[in-house]
C-alpha positions in Angstrom: 17.6 -36.1 0.4 17.2 -37.0 -3.3 15.4 -40.2 -4.2 16.0 -42.1 -7.3 13.4 -44.3 -9.5 9.8 -43.6 -10.3 6.7 -43.5 -8.1 5.1 -46.6 -9.3 5.6 -47.9 -5.6 3.8 -45.2 -4.1 0.9 -45.6 -6.6 0.6 -49.1 -6.0 0.7 -48.6 -2.1 -2.7 -46.4 -2.7 -4.3 -48.9 -5.2 -3.6 -52.1 -3.3 -6.6 -52.2 -0.9 -9.3 -51.0 -3.2 -7.8 -53.5 -5.9 -8.0 -56.3 -3.4 -11.7 -55.5 -2.9 -12.4 -55.3 -6.8 -10.9 -58.6 -6.9 -13.0 -60.0 -3.8 -16.3 -58.7 -5.5 -15.3 -60.0 -8.9 -14.6 -63.5 -7.3 -17.7 -64.2 -5.7 -19.6 -62.7 -9.2 -17.5 -65.0 -11.0 -18.3 -67.9 -8.6 -14.5 -68.8 -7.8 -15.7 -68.2 -4.2 -19.1 -68.2 -2.6 -18.8 -65.9 0.2 -21.1 -62.8 -1.3 -23.9 -62.7 -3.4 -23.0 -60.2 -5.8 -25.3 -58.9 -8.8 -23.6 -58.2 -12.2 -24.6 -54.4 -12.0 -23.2 -53.9 -8.5 -19.8 -55.4 -9.8 -19.6 -52.9 -12.7 -20.5 -49.9 -10.8 -18.0 -50.6 -8.2 -15.3 -51.2 -11.1 -16.2 -48.1 -12.6 -15.9 -46.5 -9.4 -12.5 -47.9 -8.8 -11.2 -46.5 -12.7 -12.2 -42.9 -11.8 -10.3 -43.8 -8.7 -7.6 -44.4 -10.5 -7.7 -40.9 -12.3 -7.4 -39.3 -9.0 -4.2 -41.0 -7.8 -1.6 -39.1 -9.3 -3.0 -35.8 -7.9 -2.7 -37.1 -4.4 0.0 -35.5 -2.1 1.6 -38.7 -1.5 2.2 -39.2 -5.1 3.2 -35.6 -5.3 5.9 -35.9 -2.4 7.4 -38.7 -4.7 7.4 -36.3 -8.1 9.2 -33.7 -5.9 11.8 -35.8 -4.5 12.9 -37.3 -7.8 13.6 -33.9 -9.2 15.0 -32.2 -5.9 18.4 -31.7 -7.5 16.7 -30.0 -10.2 14.7 -27.5 -7.9 17.5 -27.1 -5.8 19.5 -25.7 -8.6 16.8 -23.4 -9.7 16.4 -22.0 -6.2 19.7 -21.1 -5.8 19.4 -19.4 -9.0 16.8 -17.5 -7.6 18.6 -16.7 -4.8 21.2 -15.1 -6.5 19.0 -12.7 -8.7 16.8 -11.7 -5.4 20.0 -11.0 -3.7 20.1 -7.6 -1.5 23.3 -5.9 0.1 22.6 -4.5 3.4 25.4 -3.3 5.6 28.2 -5.2 4.0 26.4 -8.2 3.9 24.4 -10.0 0.8 21.6 -12.4 1.5 18.7 -13.2 -0.9 14.9 -11.8 0.3 13.6 -14.8 -1.6 10.8 -16.7 0.2 11.8 -20.7 0.1 8.3 -21.2 0.9 6.7 -19.2 -1.9 9.1 -20.5 -4.3 8.6 -24.2 -3.6 4.4 -23.4 -4.0 5.0 -21.9 -7.5 7.9 -24.4 -8.6 5.4 -27.5 -7.8 2.0 -25.8 -8.7 1.9 -27.6 -12.1 2.8 -31.4 -10.6 -0.7 -31.9 -9.4 -4.1 -30.6 -10.4 -5.3 -28.7 -6.6 -8.9 -29.0 -8.0 -9.0 -32.7 -8.6 -7.1 -33.1 -5.1 -9.7 -30.8 -3.3 -12.9 -32.5 -4.6 -11.8 -36.1 -4.2 -12.7 -37.0 -0.6 -16.2 -35.6 -1.6 -16.4 -37.4 -4.8 -16.1 -41.0 -4.1 -19.1 -41.3 -1.5 -21.3 -39.6 -4.0 -20.3 -42.1 -6.7 -21.1 -44.6 -4.3 -24.4 -43.5 -3.0 -24.7 -42.8 -7.3 -23.9 -46.2 -7.6 -26.3 -47.9 -5.1 -29.3 -46.2 -6.6 -28.2 -47.3 -10.2 -28.1 -50.7 -8.5 -31.5 -50.5 -7.0 -33.1 -49.0 -10.0 -31.8 -51.9 -12.2 -32.5 -54.7 -9.8 -36.5 -53.3 -9.3 -38.4 -56.3 -10.2 -41.7 -56.6 -12.6 -44.7 -56.4 -10.4 -47.1 -57.2 -13.2 -46.6 -61.1 -13.4 -49.6 -63.1 -13.0 -48.4 -65.9 -10.7 -47.2 -65.9 -7.0 -44.3 -68.1 -7.8 -42.9 -65.6 -10.2 -43.9 -62.7 -8.0 -41.9 -64.2 -4.9 -38.9 -64.5 -7.6 -39.1 -60.9 -8.4 -39.1 -59.8 -4.9 -36.3 -62.4 -4.0 -34.4 -60.6 -7.0 -35.1 -57.0 -5.6 -33.8 -58.0 -2.1 -30.9 -59.6 -3.8 -30.2 -56.3 -5.6 -30.5 -54.1 -2.8 -28.3 -56.1 -0.5 -25.5 -55.9 -3.0 -26.3 -52.4 -4.1 -24.9 -51.2 -0.7 -21.6 -52.4 -1.4 -20.8 -49.6 -4.1 -21.9 -46.9 -0.9 -19.3 -48.8 1.1 -16.6 -48.8 -1.4 -16.9 -44.7 -2.0 -16.7 -44.3 1.7 -13.6 -46.6 1.5 -11.8 -44.8 -1.1 -12.8 -41.2 0.5 -11.0 -42.5 3.9 -7.9 -44.2 1.8 -7.4 -40.9 -0.2 -7.9 -38.3 3.1 -5.4 -40.5 4.6 -2.6 -40.7 2.1 -3.1 -37.1 1.2 -2.2 -36.1 4.8 0.8 -37.9 4.8 2.0 -36.3 1.5 1.1 -33.2 3.0 3.0 -33.8 5.9 6.2 -34.8 4.1 6.0 -31.8 1.7 5.7 -29.5 4.9 8.8 -31.1 6.0 11.1 -30.9 2.9 9.6 -27.5 2.7 11.0 -27.0 6.3 14.4 -28.5 5.8 14.8 -26.5 2.6 14.4 -23.4 4.5 16.6 -24.5 7.4 19.5 -25.5 4.8 19.3 -22.0 2.7 18.4 -19.7 5.8 22.0 -18.5 6.2 21.4 -17.0 2.6 17.9 -15.3 3.1 17.4 -12.4 5.0 14.8 -12.9 7.9 12.1 -11.0 8.1 13.5 -9.7 11.7 16.4 -8.5 10.1 14.6 -6.8 7.4 12.2 -5.7 9.9 15.3 -4.0 12.1 16.8 -2.9 8.7 13.7 -0.9 7.9 13.6 0.4 11.4 17.5 1.5 11.2 16.7 3.0 8.1 13.8 5.3 9.3 15.8 6.4 12.1 18.8 7.4 10.0 16.2 9.5 7.5 14.5 10.9 10.2 17.7 11.9 11.7 18.9 13.2 8.4 15.7 15.2 8.1 15.9 16.7 11.5 19.6 17.7 10.6 18.4 19.6 7.4 16.1 21.1 9.1 18.2 22.6 11.4 20.6 23.7 8.4 18.1 25.4 6.7 16.4 27.0 9.8 19.2 27.9 11.7 18.1 29.7 15.0 21.4 31.4 15.6 21.2 32.7 12.0 17.6 34.0 12.2 18.1 35.4 15.5 21.2 37.6 14.1 19.3 38.2 11.0 16.7 39.8 13.0 18.9 41.3 15.2 20.5 43.4 12.4 17.4 44.0 10.7 15.7 46.1 13.6 19.2 47.8 14.2 18.8 49.0 10.7 15.2 49.6 11.3 15.5 52.0 14.2 18.6 53.6 12.7 16.2 54.5 9.8 13.8 55.6 11.8 16.1 57.8 13.9 17.7 59.4 10.8 14.1 60.0 9.6 13.0 61.5 12.5 16.2 64.0 12.8 15.8 65.1 9.3 12.0 65.8 9.8 12.6 67.8 12.8 15.2 69.9 10.9 13.0 70.2 8.2 10.3 71.5 10.4 12.6 74.2 12.0 13.6 75.3 8.2 9.9 75.4 7.4 9.6 77.6 10.5 12.2 79.8 10.0 11.1 80.6 6.6 7.3 80.9 7.8 8.7 84.0 10.0 10.6 85.3 7.4 7.5 85.4 5.2 5.2 86.9 7.9 7.9 89.7 8.1 8.0 90.7 4.3 4.0 90.2 4.3 4.3 93.2 7.2 6.5 95.0 5.1 4.5 94.9 1.8 1.4 95.7 3.9 2.5 98.8 4.1 2.5 100.0 0.6 -0.6 100.5 -1.0 0.0 99.4 -4.4 0.7 95.8 -2.9 -2.7 94.8 -2.4 -3.3 91.8 -5.0 0.3 90.7 -4.3 -0.9 91.0 -0.4 -3.7 88.5 -0.9 -1.8 86.3 -3.1 0.9 86.1 -0.5 -1.9 85.5 2.1 -3.3 82.5 0.3 0.0 80.8 -0.1 0.8 81.4 3.4 -2.3 79.9 4.5 -1.7 77.1 2.3 2.1 77.0 3.7 0.6 76.7 7.3 -2.0 74.1 6.4 1.2 71.9 4.7 3.1 72.6 7.9 0.5 71.3 10.3 0.0 68.4 8.1 3.4 67.8 8.4 3.6 68.1 12.2 0.9 65.7 12.2 2.6 63.2 10.0 5.6 63.4 12.5 3.2 62.2 15.4 2.0 59.6 13.6 4.9 58.4 12.2 5.6 55.3 14.3 2.2 53.8 13.1 4.1 52.8 9.6 7.1 53.6 8.2 6.4 52.6 4.5 3.5 54.9 4.6 5.0 57.9 6.5 7.9 57.9 3.6 5.3 58.3 0.7 3.4 60.9 2.6 6.5 62.8 3.9 7.7 63.1 0.1 4.4 64.1 -1.1 4.1 66.9 2.1 7.5 67.9 1.1 7.2 68.1 -2.5 3.8 70.3 -1.8 6.1 72.6 0.6 8.9 73.2 -1.8 6.6 74.0 -4.2 4.8 76.7 -2.4 8.2 78.1 -1.1 9.2 78.3 -4.6 5.9 80.1 -5.6 6.4 82.5 -2.8 10.0 83.5 -3.7 8.9 84.2 -7.2 5.8 86.5 -6.0 8.4 88.3 -3.8 10.8 88.8 -6.7 7.8 90.3 -8.7 6.9 92.4 -5.9 10.8 94.1 -5.4 11.1 95.0 -9.2 
């Protein structure tokens, strides 16, 4: 695939036909042959267009392909270095993720000026048309002559100038067609070279299908690990057992609390009966009127507390936490009342 030598042969191949056309016009202009009548301004305009064409030729794809082939060995070395830099290990295999096509486009972007290449095919016809109008303007006769003979001469000069002026337009259109022809050939050769290099290094580069498959496999693995992690964190059996244990403990607390409250209620009832009996005994004494009133008030408050305690037992199932707080409060009040009653009874006995 490597080619030695310069690109002069390619350059000359593009220039050959335009150069022959210029020589043909020059031979007619200088009188070496008498095939066409060529005016001086038409010849010089055609030569100017040809020189501009020479400036564009190095940017033609046909020449660019020749330059690419001449430095192909260097290009391959750079490509192999970049393949090593962009290597990626997947499932025990190591390949590069580099795109050969993208690498070549970046590597050869300075070989030619794409801006010149894009405007060339439209530039040459425009130059030819411009040259034609310039030639016609230059050959425009002077209609201020006095004699008919001189006027006929001026008209003949005008017609001759107009006839030869169109050679510039023909030359410009011809250069545009020639440029496009070699441009297409060069682009086709560059494309074939790119495809050839892609095939050579394909075994060292991950294809899009392989990367897509790996991406899909990785996503599947991550999804599986995520689901497994969720199962480990949110173990349904563990939550079920935990809820069961909490429910049993809750039921046990409720039962124990209910039993304690029932026992407390029975104790309060016994205390109430004993207090009633004491009140009846105290009622017999005339010197205990004031104590009796106090005891009756305490008994009334005690009965009220017992009633509230009973209501609390009935509404216990509506909320354990609130019930326990209420129970603590009522028990504290009942104990306080019992202590007060005990003190009053002690005073009465004394």
